[in-house]
DOPA-485920 format. One line per field, with one value per residue (C-alpha): residue in three letters; x, y, z. Coordinates in steps of 0.5 Angstrom, whole numbers, padded with zeros to 4 digits. Layout:
<rs>
tido	c(ALA|...)
east	c(X|...)
north	c(Y|...)
up	c(Z|...)
</rs>
This chain:
<rs>
tido	c(MET|LYS|ASP|THR|SER|ARG|SER|SER|GLU|GLU|VAL|VAL|ASN|VAL|HIS|LEU|GLY|ARG|LYS|THR|VAL|LEU|PRO|SER|GLU|LEU|GLU|ALA|LYS|ARG|VAL|GLU|GLN|CYS|VAL|ILE|MET|ASP|GLN|SER|TYR|TYR|GLY|LEU|ARG|HIS|GLN|ASP|ILE|LYS|ARG|MET|ALA|PHE|GLN|LEU|ALA|ILE|THR|ASN|GLY|LEU|LYS|HIS|PRO|PHE|ASN|GLN|GLU|ASN|SER|GLU|ALA|GLY|LYS|LYS)
east	c(0181|0185|0187|0194|0194|0196|0202|0203|0204|0197|0193|0196|0194|0187|0182|0176|0170|0167|0170|0174|0171|0177|0182|0189|0192|0187|0187|0194|0193|0188|0192|0198|0193|0191|0198|0200|0194|0196|0203|0200|0196|0190|0185|0181|0175|0173|0167|0172|0175|0169|0167|0173|0172|0165|0168|0173|0168|0164|0169|0172|0165|0166|0160|0159|0155|0156|0150|0148|0144|0150|0155|0159|0162|0160|0154|0147)
north	c(0189|0190|0197|0198|0206|0204|0203|0197|0202|0205|0198|0196|0202|0202|0201|0197|0196|0201|0207|0208|0213|0214|0218|0215|0218|0216|0209|0209|0212|0206|0201|0203|0203|0196|0194|0197|0194|0187|0188|0189|0183|0187|0182|0186|0183|0185|0188|0193|0195|0196|0201|0204|0206|0209|0213|0216|0218|0221|0225|0227|0229|0225|0223|0215|0209|0206|0203|0208|0204|0199|0205|0201|0201|0196|0193|0196)
up	c(0083|0089|0092|0091|0092|0100|0103|0108|0114|0112|0111|0118|0122|0119|0125|0124|0129|0134|0135|0141|0147|0151|0148|0147|0153|0158|0155|0156|0163|0165|0162|0166|0173|0171|0170|0177|0181|0178|0180|0187|0187|0187|0183|0177|0174|0167|0171|0175|0168|0165|0171|0171|0163|0165|0171|0166|0161|0166|0169|0163|0160|0154|0150|0150|0149|0156|0160|0165|0169|0170|0171|0166|0159|0154|0151|0153)
</rs>
């Protein structure tokens, strides 16, 4: 039997998967920085973005599951 007690808006806003480490404000700031760098033709690799996330978590004292050995976000 389906759960019909939720509205369509509530269902759309359900987050699945891992919980985020960075608060939405920091994540938005990181996205903005990446867009600016991309517009300036500064080549960003996936690894660069993972390191930026790691540095943001460390700088802001956030609890994180990131790889300390490689100093980057993502799987250990």
